[in-house]
N, C-alpha and C positions, 0 to 999 in steps of 0.2 A: 504494500500500500504506500501511496505517496503521502507526503505531508505538504499541504499547500498553505502558505502564509499570506494573509491579506490584512489590509488596514489602510488608514488614511495616509496620504502622502506625508512622508517624514517620520513614519513610525519605526522604520528600521527593517523593513521586510527583507531587503537584499542583503544587508549586513548580517542580520541574524540568520537568514536562510543559508548563506554561505558557510557560516560557522557551524550550524547544525549539520549541514551536509558533510563537512569535513570531519566533525566529531563522529558521525554515524557511518562514515565511509560510504556516502551515497553521492550520486550525481546531483548537480545543482542546475536548475533552470530559472532564468529570470525572464518573464514575458516581455519586459521592456527591451531587453537585448534581442529577443526573438522578433519583436516588431521592427527593430532597426535592421536586422538581417533580412527579413521579408521585404522591407522597403528597398533595401539595397539590391536585392535580387530582381524585384519586379520593376523598379524605376531606374536601376543602374546609377544610383546616387546614394552616397553615404551621409546620413544625417542622424542627429540625436533624436530621441523620442520627442523632446520639446520642439525641435525644428520640424519634425514630421508633422506634429500636431498643428503647428502654425501654417505649414504648407498645404496640408490636405483638409484641415477642418475637423471638427468633432465627429461627424458621422463616419467619414472615411477612416479616421483614426480608430474609432471603436470597431469598425469592420476588420481592420488590420489586427487589432488586439484579439478579436474573436478568432480569426484565422490562426494566430499564433497559439492560442490556447487549444484549438482543435488539432494543431500539429503535434500536440503532446499525448494524443490518445493511446499510443503504445508504450509510453513511458511508465516504468514501474520502479518502486522502491527508491524514489528520488525525492528531493526537496524542491519545491516550486515557490517562487515569489512572484505574485501577480501585481501588475500595475494598479495604482490606487483606484482607477475608475472601472477596472475589468469586472469587479463584482457588482456593478450596477446593472448588469445585463443578466437576466435569469438563465439564459442558455449557458453562459459561462459558469454560473454557480452549479447548475445541474450537472454539467460535464465534469467539473472538478470534484463534485461530491461522489460521482461514480468512480473516480480515480483514487480516492483515498480520504484522508482526514483534512478538514478545514480548520485553521487556527487563525482567529482574529486577534491581532496584536493591537491592544488598546493603549494609547498614550494620551495623557492629559492635554486638553485643548491648548493651554498656554505654552506648554513645551513644544507641541507641534507648530504653533504659530511662530515661536522663536526660531525653530529649525528652518522653517520655510522662508521666513523673512531674512535669515542670515545667509541663505544660499546665494550663489553668484547670480542666479536668474530667478525671477518669479515664475511660477508655473504658467504655461502657455495659455491656460484657460482663465487666468486671472485678468481682470480689467486693470491695465496699468495705471489708469487714472483714479482708481478706487480699490487698491489691493486689500484694504481692511475689510470692506464690505464683501469682496470676492471671497476672502478667507472665511468669513462668518457664514456666508451662504453655502460654500462648499462643505464646511464642517457640519453644519446643521443637517443638510440634505444627506450627506454620506453617512454620518454617524447613526442617524435614525434608521437608515436602511440596513447598515451593517449589523446593528443590534438584533435585527430580525432573522439574520441568516443562521441556520442551524450549524453551529461550529463550537469549538472549544474557545471560549473567550478568556484571553490572558491580559490582565492589567499589568503593564510593564513600565509605567512612568518612572518609578523610583528604583528600578532594577538595573544592574550592570548587565552588559551583553552576556557575560559568562553565566550569570544566574538564569537568564531567559533561556539560553541554550540548554542548560542542565534541566530546567523544567520541561522543555519540549522533548528532550531525549528521554526523560523519565516517564513522560506521558505515553510514549509509544515504544516501550522497550521490546515488545514481542513482534514488532514489525520486521520480520527477517525475510530475506529474499525467498521467494517460492521456488522450489526445485522441481 
């Protein structure tokens, strides 16, 4: 079974996911990287997920994200980190549920805000003229939807990465490769 990490932008999905994969000796997949790879293959252009979002717009970006998640259908015993908006689409949730365990990484709103606003770029979907309102809207919409997804909910605001990694590894100790 796979372990899929999701949460609001800035919660640490990729960082934690990579560390969990390493500790459990599993493959690691980040859907943001898969989106970049798909875009590069189909458009023959290398861009970051932020640049892709700005170039193609929200609908086409979500379609690329869906395609990236579908490309994981044969993946087993891996750790997957999904982009912040991927779990807003029911087809993605259902697909990832069939593939394994879903883990919602919950981080305090103020910590997320600090992380997002201290990054070199604001998220592409933020209004550059009103980033505060964009953050509030994104947080409220996303958080309320994420709370409803059947998953293991982990509050990690005050925890060090190593603590979170240990919790996740301890939660799924019997997930051994099927032979």
